[in-house]
C-alpha positions in Angstrom: 16.7 -0.1 19.2 18.4 -1.2 16.0 19.2 -4.8 17.1 15.6 -5.7 18.1 14.3 -4.3 14.8 16.9 -6.2 12.8 16.0 -9.3 14.8 12.3 -8.9 14.1 12.9 -8.5 10.4 15.2 -11.6 10.3 12.6 -13.7 12.1 9.9 -12.4 9.8 12.0 -13.2 6.7 12.5 -16.8 8.0 8.7 -17.3 8.1 8.6 -16.3 4.4 11.0 -19.2 3.6 8.7 -21.6 5.5 5.6 -20.4 3.6 7.2 -20.5 0.2 8.5 -24.0 0.8 5.0 -25.2 1.8 3.4 -23.5 -1.2 5.9 -25.1 -3.6 5.1 -28.5 -2.1 1.3 -27.8 -1.8 -0.5 -31.1 -2.6 -3.5 -29.2 -3.8 -1.8 -29.0 -7.2 0.8 -31.2 -8.8 3.4 -28.7 -10.0 6.1 -30.0 -12.4 9.7 -28.9 -11.9 9.4 -26.0 -14.4 6.4 -24.6 -12.7 8.1 -24.9 -9.3 11.1 -23.0 -10.5 8.8 -20.3 -12.0 6.9 -20.0 -8.7 10.1 -19.9 -6.7 11.5 -17.0 -8.8 8.2 -15.2 -9.1 7.6 -15.2 -5.3 11.1 -13.9 -4.5 10.9 -11.2 -7.1 7.5 -9.9 -6.1 6.8 -10.7 -2.5 10.3 -9.7 -1.3 12.2 -6.6 -2.2 10.0 -4.0 -0.4 10.4 -2.6 3.0 7.9 -5.1 4.5 6.4 -2.3 6.6 2.8 -3.6 6.2 3.7 -7.1 7.3 5.9 -6.0 10.2 3.2 -3.6 11.3 1.0 -6.6 12.2 3.6 -7.9 14.6 4.4 -4.6 16.1 0.7 -3.8 16.5 -0.1 -7.2 18.1 2.7 -6.8 20.6 1.5 -3.3 21.6 -2.0 -4.6 22.0 -0.7 -7.4 24.3 1.2 -4.9 26.4 1.6 -6.4 29.9 1.5 -10.0 28.8 4.2 -11.7 26.7 2.7 -13.3 23.6 3.5 -17.0 23.1 5.8 -18.2 20.3 2.7 -19.6 18.5 0.9 -16.3 18.8 3.9 -14.4 17.4 4.3 -16.9 14.6 0.6 -16.5 13.6 1.1 -12.7 13.6 4.0 -13.3 11.2 1.7 -15.3 9.0 -0.9 -12.6 8.9 1.9 -10.1 8.1 3.0 -12.2 5.2 -0.7 -12.4 4.1 -0.6 -8.7 3.6 2.7 -8.8 1.8 1.3 -11.4 -0.6 -1.8 -9.1 -1.1 0.5 -6.2 -1.7 2.5 -8.1 -4.3 -0.7 -9.1 -6.1 -1.9 -5.5 -6.3 1.5 -4.2 -7.5 1.9 -6.7 -10.3 -1.4 -5.8 -11.8 -1.0 -2.1 -11.0 2.3 -1.9 -12.8 0.8 -3.4 -15.9 -2.2 -1.0 -15.9 0.1 2.0 -15.3 2.6 0.9 -17.9 5.3 1.3 -15.2 8.9 0.6 -15.8 10.5 0.1 -12.4 9.4 -1.2 -9.0 11.5 -1.3 -5.9 14.6 -0.3 -7.8 14.3 -3.0 -10.5 12.3 -3.6 -13.7 8.6 -4.4 -13.1 7.9 -8.2 -13.2 5.9 -7.9 -16.4 8.8 -6.0 -18.1 11.1 -9.1 -17.9 11.3 -10.6 -21.4 10.4 -14.1 -20.1 7.3 -12.9 -18.3 5.2 -10.3 -20.2 1.5 -10.7 -19.6 2.0 -14.1 -17.9 2.3 -11.6 -14.9 -1.5 -11.3 -14.9 -1.9 -14.9 -13.9 1.0 -14.6 -11.5 -0.9 -11.9 -9.7 -3.9 -14.1 -9.4 -1.8 -17.0 -8.1 -0.4 -14.8 -5.4 -4.0 -13.9 -4.3 -5.1 -17.5 -4.3 -2.0 -18.5 -2.2 -3.2 -16.3 0.6 -6.3 -18.5 1.0 -4.1 -21.6 1.0 -1.8 -20.1 3.7 -4.8 -19.1 5.9 -6.5 -22.4 5.5 -3.4 -24.2 6.7 -2.8 -22.0 9.8 -6.2 -20.5 10.8 -8.9 -23.0 9.9 -10.8 -23.8 13.1 -9.8 -20.6 14.8 -12.7 -18.6 16.2 -11.8 -15.6 14.0 -11.1 -17.6 10.8 -14.3 -16.5 9.0 -13.8 -12.9 10.2 -10.2 -13.0 8.8 -11.3 -14.2 5.4 -14.1 -11.6 5.4 -11.6 -8.9 6.3 -9.3 -9.7 3.4 -12.2 -10.0 1.0 -13.5 -6.6 2.2 -10.2 -4.9 1.8 -9.6 -6.4 -1.6 -13.0 -5.3 -2.7 -12.3 -1.7 -1.5 -8.8 -1.6 -3.0 -9.8 -3.0 -6.4 -12.9 -0.7 -6.5 -10.6 2.2 -5.8 -8.3 1.1 -8.6 -11.4 0.8 -11.0 -12.4 4.4 -10.1 -8.8 5.5 -10.7 -8.7 3.9 -14.1 -12.1 5.3 -15.1 -11.3 8.8 -14.0 -7.9 8.7 -15.7 -9.6 7.8 -19.0 -12.1 10.6 -18.5 -9.3 12.9 -17.7 -7.7 12.3 -21.1 -10.7 14.0 -22.6 -11.4 16.6 -19.9 -8.9 17.3 -17.1 -11.5 19.4 -15.2 -13.0 16.0 -14.2 -10.2 15.8 -11.7 -11.4 17.2 -8.4 -10.4 17.1 -4.8 -13.5 15.0 -3.9 -12.8 12.5 -6.7 -9.1 12.3 -5.6 -10.1 11.7 -2.0 -12.4 8.8 -2.9 -9.7 7.1 -5.1 -7.0 7.2 -2.5 -9.2 6.3 0.4 -10.2 3.0 -1.2 -7.1 2.3 -3.3 -4.5 2.7 -0.6 -5.7 3.5 2.9 -7.6 0.3 3.7 -5.0 -2.3 2.8 -2.0 -0.3 3.9 -3.2 1.1 7.2 -6.4 -0.5 8.4 -5.6 -4.1 7.4 -2.5 -4.6 9.5 -4.2 -3.2 12.7 -7.4 -5.2 12.0 -5.3 -8.4 11.7 -3.7 -7.7 15.0 -7.0 -6.9 16.7 -8.5 -10.2 15.4 -5.5 -12.2 16.6 -5.8 -10.6 20.0 -9.4 -11.6 20.4 -11.1 -8.3 19.6 -14.2 -7.7 17.5 -13.6 -5.2 14.7 -17.1 -3.8 15.3 -15.8 -2.2 18.5 -13.1 -0.2 16.6 -15.0 1.9 14.1 -13.3 5.1 15.1 -9.9 3.5 14.9 -10.7 2.4 11.4 -11.6 6.0 10.5 -8.3 7.3 11.9 -6.3 4.7 10.0 -8.1 5.4 6.8 -7.3 9.1 7.2 -3.7 8.2 7.9 -3.7 6.2 4.6 -5.0 9.3 2.7 -2.1 11.3 4.2 0.3 8.6 3.1 -0.9 8.6 -0.5 -0.8 12.4 -0.7 2.9 12.0 0.5 3.4 9.4 -2.3 2.0 11.7 -4.9 4.3 14.5 -3.7 7.3 12.2 -3.8 6.3 10.9 -7.3 7.1 14.4 -8.5 9.6 15.9 -6.0 11.2 12.7 -4.5 14.6 11.3 -5.4 14.1 8.1 -7.5 17.1 6.5 -5.9 15.5 6.9 -2.5 11.8 6.1 -3.3 12.9 3.1 -5.5 10.8 4.0 -8.5 10.6 6.6 -11.3 7.6 8.8 -10.9 5.1 8.7 -13.9 2.0 10.4 -12.5 2.3 13.4 -14.9 3.0 11.2 -18.0 0.1 8.9 -17.1 -2.6 11.5 -16.7 -3.0 10.5 -13.0 -5.5 12.2 -10.9 -2.8 13.2 -8.4 -3.0 15.5 -5.3 -0.5 17.9 -6.9 -2.7 18.2 -10.0 -6.0 18.9 -8.2 -4.2 21.4 -6.0 -2.7 23.1 -9.0 -6.1 23.2 -10.8 -7.6 24.9 -7.8 -4.9 27.6 -7.7 -4.0 28.2 -11.3 -5.2 31.2 -13.3 -6.4 30.8 -16.9 -3.0 31.2 -18.4 -1.5 28.6 -16.0 -4.4 26.2 -16.7 -3.5 26.4 -20.4 0.0 25.4 -19.6 -1.2 22.6 -17.4 -3.8 21.3 -19.9 -1.4 21.5 -22.8 1.4 19.5 -21.1 -0.2 17.1 -18.6 -0.4 13.5 -19.7 2.3 13.7 -22.3 5.4 11.5 -22.1 7.7 14.2 -23.6 10.3 15.1 -20.9 9.9 18.8 -22.0 6.1 18.7 -21.2 6.8 17.0 -17.9 9.3 19.7 -17.0 6.8 22.4 -17.7 4.2 20.8 -15.4 6.8 20.5 -12.6 7.8 24.1 -13.2 4.2 25.2 -12.8 3.9 23.2 -9.6 6.9 25.1 -8.3 5.4 28.4 -9.5 2.2 27.6 -7.6 4.3 26.9 -4.5 2.9 23.4 -4.1 5.9 22.3 -2.1 4.9 24.8 0.6 1.2 23.8 0.3 2.2 20.2 0.9 4.3 21.1 3.9 1.4 23.0 5.5 -1.0 20.1 4.7 1.5 17.6 6.3 1.7 19.7 9.5 -2.1 20.2 9.8 -2.8 16.5 9.1 -0.3 15.4 11.8 -1.8 17.7 14.4 -5.3 16.5 13.6 -4.3 12.8 13.7 -2.5 13.2 17.0 -5.6 14.9 18.5 -7.9 12.1 17.3 -5.5 9.4 18.4 -5.2 10.8 21.9 -9.0 10.9 22.2 -9.1 7.1 22.0 -9.9 5.5 25.4 -7.4 2.6 25.1 -3.7 3.5 25.7 -2.6 0.4 23.9 -4.6 1.4 20.8 -3.2 4.9 21.1 0.3 3.3 21.0 -0.5 1.3 17.9 -1.9 4.3 16.1 1.0 6.6 17.0 3.5 3.9 15.9 1.9 4.0 12.5 1.9 7.8 12.3 5.4 8.3 13.4 6.6 5.8 10.8 5.3 7.8 7.9 5.4 11.4 9.2 7.8 13.4 7.0 8.7 10.3 5.0 11.3 10.7 2.3 
């Protein structure tokens, strides 16, 4: 199985080179040599470097949906293009998210805006990345029957994701004044919109459009994928605290940054008055001693065990919902997503 996976990744990576070359030579804007060098370096630094799971998921999902008929080279190439569209969108989100979160590292290296030559120019770089998606899609999908639906899909997902980010930022600001504002319900709303739609629904929706399907016929599939995305983000919150930075490619900062995280809302539900005092006195402070006290309280409340139980129950519920779907190919797509993230380290 390793060779085909490596082959797919290599083919996917070659398409990136094609897209980057076209964007650097895009006649829509007359870039000078300095701007071209900047764009070249900015794209490599931000679009590459991740695990490319979202982009590769489009290709895998499309091939599973086409089970029984071998997709043409053109169809596979277009699936690659859609996959890179998601990776471009991801890069755009991450650049701006890192600035808002005052993050230090991303994917094992300094955040783009942390580079001395970059700074807040990174804000415009993020906007450039988003606008390039439209340029790419116009080149390859204009005239396709699903072109308008594709643009509408990316606009919908961007709206949901940025709205989730807005809610996250507002709630975090409120949390600085009153940590009781952080509730399970609020947390659920944030992660559903901020993460689930673009990370889980979008790759499958792209594959469905490319295979000639109407997204209106897959409302239940959308709900399952969103639920999977919520599970994924809860995993991410857990790893932010208990994960190995060398493995997850970033240093967790949820505690220091007052984040409305799954661990915090679970702790708040379980803590007695004395434990709440410890939580409120130390949460949101960059002092390593304060961070250590919060982590110690999480351990005292057995949140590692709570997460393990949640993970098991979520997996069982998702499998049950997936197997209730009438299409075996859709089941295969959903299970491939779930098994890729279950017990992720």
